C-alpha positions, 0 to 999 in steps of 0.5 A: 488534463491533470495527469494524476486524475487516473491515479486518483481514480485507481487509488479510490477503487483499489483503496476500497477493495483493499479496505474490504480485505483488511476488514476481514482480518481475524484479530486473534490470528495477527501473529500467524505466519504461513512460513518462518520466512514470511511476515506475520498476518498483522505485519503484512496488513500493517505494511499494506496500511502504510503504503499509501502514506509513502506518496508524500516522500515521492512527491515532496522530496527528490529522493528517498534513501531507505538505509539513511532514513532510519525507517522503522516499520510500525507495529500495530496491535489491532485490526481497528488500528490497521484499518485506521492507519490505512484510511488515514494513509489513503486520505493523505495520499489523495489530498497530497496527489490532488495538489501536484502539478503535471511538471512535478509528476513528470520530474525524476525521483530516486529511490536509494539504499545506503546511497546506492541508486535502486530506481529512478523514474518520473514521480508519476511512474513511481506512484504507479509502480512503487506505490500502487503495484506494491499495494496490489502485490501485497494485497494478493499475498494478504488474500492468500493468508486469509484463505489459509485461515479460512476467512471468506474472501471478498470480490476483488477483480471478479467473484471469489469462491466466497462472494459473487460480484 
């Protein structure tokens, strides 16, 4: 058994659920934020769209140093761009993960910031926690943002007040 198979199934399921939420983004409210310390709706949605794309850094490199990477968060101006980025990220992640051996998935990976080690664990654990949990966490935030904008919420893990299963 390839250890990545359950993650691929989860990515497909969570990806479809996340896409349903992204499809409900109100174009005219992308600049809205619930609090001055919060991301805007558009920035949060764009962050969600980019997360699956991080899988390449996890499986193709031995570490990632956020402070030394020169990472600049993408800025997208439309719902269509956000959904396109998400679809591309999920497709790329799926294809990249399918090519991984169990040995590669079990090898250690490090996440650093300016040379300081923040996390180290097997790649499989990083994919599950840093990528999947991170995606799900921010999707939960997005559902609250959308509720505050009176956008009907789709079913996620069960029915919502707006959509029965």
